[in-house]
C-alpha positions as CSV (number, residue, x, y, z in Angstrom):
1,M,0.3,11.1,20.3
2,N,-3.3,10.0,20.7
3,E,-3.6,6.8,22.8
4,R,-6.2,5.4,20.5
5,Y,-4.0,6.0,17.5
6,Q,-1.1,4.3,19.2
7,C,-3.3,1.3,20.0
8,L,-4.5,1.0,16.4
9,K,-1.0,1.4,15.0
10,T,0.3,-1.4,17.3
11,K,-2.6,-3.7,16.2
12,E,-1.9,-2.9,12.6
13,Y,1.8,-3.6,13.0
14,Q,1.1,-7.0,14.7
15,A,-1.3,-7.9,11.9
16,L,1.3,-7.2,9.3
17,L,3.8,-9.4,11.1
18,S,1.6,-12.4,11.0
19,S,2.0,-14.9,8.1
20,K,-1.4,-14.0,6.6
21,G,-0.6,-10.3,6.9
22,R,2.7,-10.7,5.1
23,Q,1.0,-12.6,2.2
24,I,-1.6,-9.9,1.8
25,F,0.9,-7.1,2.0
26,A,3.2,-8.8,-0.5
27,K,0.3,-9.0,-3.0
28,R,-0.6,-5.4,-2.4
29,K,2.9,-4.1,-3.2
30,I,2.9,-5.9,-6.5
31,D,-0.6,-4.8,-7.5
32,M,-0.2,-1.2,-6.5
33,K,3.0,-0.7,-8.3
34,S,1.6,-1.8,-11.6
35,V,-1.5,0.5,-11.2
36,F,0.6,3.5,-10.4
37,G,2.9,2.8,-13.4
38,Q,-0.1,2.7,-15.7
39,I,-1.4,6.0,-14.3
40,K,2.0,7.6,-14.8
41,V,2.2,6.4,-18.4
42,C,-1.3,7.8,-19.1
43,L,-0.4,11.1,-17.6
44,V,2.7,11.4,-19.7
45,I,0.9,10.5,-22.9
46,R,-1.8,13.1,-22.1
47,D,0.9,15.8,-21.5
48,V,2.5,15.0,-24.9
49,I,-0.8,15.2,-26.9
């Protein structure tokens, strides 16, 4: 793997393990799930019509 990629991946992983990173990631999971659910509903409705 690319050395720069590995460095960035390690940095990202460490940021997610911090308390602030965990709070941000927890919010992201909730928000993204509802958005994708709405998109799926709209796509199904469009297919039926």
